[in-house]
C-alpha positions, 0 to 999 in steps of 0.5 A: 452483512448483506451480499453486497457489503461481503462482495465489497469487502472481498474486493477491498485490498488490505490497508497494508500490503505488498503484492506481485502481479502479472497480466496473463498473455501480455509481457507485463508484471509488477509489484503493488504496494499499499501502505495504511496503519503501518505508515500512518504510525511511523509518520505520526510518531514524530513531527516531522515537517510536510516535506520530510514526511512526504519523502519518508512515506515515499522512501518507505513505499520504495523499500517495500517495492524493492523488498 
């Protein structure tokens, strides 16, 4: 692996993650969620209509944010 590829791999977030963050010196904090293969597996296991699949994806992201 080249140095550039290693740098890129180290800075690329994982596909499934939930992480809290805070910006030092600012009154800003929050939580970020990224759903990849997990949400794909959930949604592809069923033949939901597109609007239902979109709402389910949003509900899963919200559950991860609150959890």
